[in-house]
C-alpha positions, 0 to 999 in steps of 0.5 A: 878628616878630609874624607869625612868634611867631604861626606858631611859636606855632601849630606848637608847640601842634599839636606839644604836642597830638599828642604828649600824645596819644600811644599807649602801648607796649601799645596795639592796632592798632586804637587806633593806626589807628582811634582804638578806632573811638569817634569821634563825628560832629563829629570826623568832620566836621571831621577829614575836611573839613580833611583834604580842604582843601589848600593848592592850593584856597586857591592853586591853585583861588582862581587858577582862580576868578580866571581861570575864575570861579564854574565852579571852585566845581564841584569843591567844591560837587559833592563832595556827590554823592560825600559822599552816596553815600559816606554811605548806600552804602558807609559802611553796608556797611563798618561791617557788615563792620568793616573797617580798609581798604577793601582788605578790602572789595573783597577780600570782594567781588572777590577778594584778587588784585584786592584787592592791586592796589587796595591797591597803586595807593592806596599808590602814589598816596598816597606820591607826587602827594597827599603830595607835592602837599600839601608843595609847595603848603605850602612854596610857599604860605608863600614866596609870601607871606613870600619876603622874611621867609624869605630867611634860609633861602636867597636863592634862591627854588627852593632856599628852597622846597625846604628848606621842603618838607623841614622841613613833611614831617618835622614832620608825620611826627613827630607822626603816627608817635607819635600815629596817628589819635587825634593826627591827629583831634585836631590836624585839629580845631585845624587846621581852626579856625585854616584857617576863620578865615584863609579867612573874613578873606580872603574877607571882605577881598577882598568889602570891597574890591570894594565889597561882595557885590552887586558880584560880579554888577556888576563880574564878571557873566561870571564868575558862572557855574557852567557854561561852554560845552562847547568850554571848554578847562579847565572845559566844563559836560560835565567834571560827568559825569567829576567824578561818578565821581571823587567816588566815588573820592575820597569813597567809595574813598579810605582817607585820607577814609573812615578817619574813618568806619570810625573811627565810634561807629556808623553814625549818627555816621559818616552825621551826621559826613560830611553836616555835612562836606557842608555845610561844603564849601559854605562852604569853596567860598564862601571859596575861589572867591569871593576870586578872583573879587572879586579879578578885579573889582578888577584885571581881568586884569592879574594875571600869574600866577593863583596870585598871587591869594591871596598879592596879597589877603594881602600888599596888604590885610591887616595885620601879625598878620593875616598870620601867622594867614593863613599858619597857616591855610595850614600847617593845610591842608598838614598836616592833609592830610599827617598824615591821608595818612601814617595811611592809608598806615601802615594800608594797608601794615600791614593789606593788605601786612605783615599779609596777605602778609608776617607773617600772625600779626603781633602788634598791636605788629608791625603798629604797627611796620610802620605807622611804617616806612611812614610813614618810607618815605613821607616820602621818596617824598613829599619826592622827589615835592615837589621834582619838582612844584617843578621842574614849577611853575617850568618852566611858571609861567603855568599853573594847576598845579591841573589839571596835578596833578589830571591826573596823579592822575587816571591812577591814580584812574580804575581804582579807581572801576571796582573800588570801583564793580564791588564794589557793583553787580555781583551775580556780577562776573567777577573776571577781567574787573574786573582787566582793566578795572582795568589797562585804565584806564591805556592807555585813558586814554593812548590817548584823550589821544594821539587826542584831545589837546584833550579835557578830562581829566575828560571823558576820565576819564568815558569811560574809567570808563565803558568800564571799568565797561560791560565788566565789567557785560557780562562779568558778564552784566548781573547788578547788584545792587538799586540801591534796597536799596543806599542804607541810611540809619541813621534816618529823619532821616539819610534826610531830612537826605540828601535836603535836601542833595541837593536843595540841590545841584540848587538851586544848579546852577538858581540859578548856570546 
């Protein structure tokens, strides 16, 4: 009962904060979509990372860490690559043009037709896999930890999770609908705080029951390596090449992530916020990955389903009351992602489609209304995808499901990387060929998967993106922008902190090689 009171109180606080900050009837589109471009660095840092952390990282990644060890941390710590490129290359370009969506930047560099393809690809990805996965993992996590207590919803586990998906989706959509980005950022800060507390508690608990930090090396030495052999079926060290490109997609070309930087008070605030977010990513890697490794040291390989790692720790070692906080942390990871994605979808649809093609003379109120309609529509598609993922999970319960979801995302993400890199790198891009390269990434991806079924999907993504970029460079006669001029720190201090963050990543790879 105590746990449920804590959870209900958390939901009430989130809803109160969100609705208290809802926009007025005469608010501008900039206020609704970009919080009046007035976000300070700390709001950017906390909200960005809160958006980034999802339920699958606590369940899926912790389960994968139980299976593969520290190598799973590459997906977290190497995010710093994309963050730094976004900080010093893309953010200055975006803010200089005062764009609302990344699509507008694509339109300036590559033309309106390519920009339309870019926007549609992102909308399709956000409205299906991104939202669906977040909702699925939130409901799945809740049921795995509190299945018995939640049995009053429905005795059948699958139906119970389906109902939870619907409830969580509707709740997140409601406050995003009324409050816009300002409500999203305010609730994200609360959600991140809860998420952080829950993650720290689980991590320290796992390490304590293992016998201390030094036992990670004594009991699980085979799990303490960042780089696995090149023939590893899931996480070979060669996956780092593909991960580099895909980090550019997530941290530089992702409207959901970049929306906070676009709403920054200044370039300095945007760059500082993203770099602080990079430091937080290191810390999140510890509290997500270490518990999975520690649990392997405690149980060996006796845990049947890898995704049970997190629920096992919570159920076995945590007392009543603390469990409620942990569940709130899971819900926080869900809602901070879902609300941000809803807001980004609303922005993309309203700005890139509605105002650009359907109603070129749209008022601010009409743009906001169009964005809100997009939220309601994407709620429907998200619920549908969440239920599909529910089926896929229970059809193959023994799989490390994180990698299945990533595989789905990368079919679209590869083309997006080709576009955003072409827009920045090519001095005189051949727009027809760049568009061809974007479209071709999908059949190339499928072809490589059919010809080389054993190829790791990160490695496959590298070759797909590399092929697309190479085609664009050749067609543009190799005319590239000056790479040195692309890096634009707002100040000497920003530059120094950027170098420190980059060197820290190199050091981590050297230390855990």
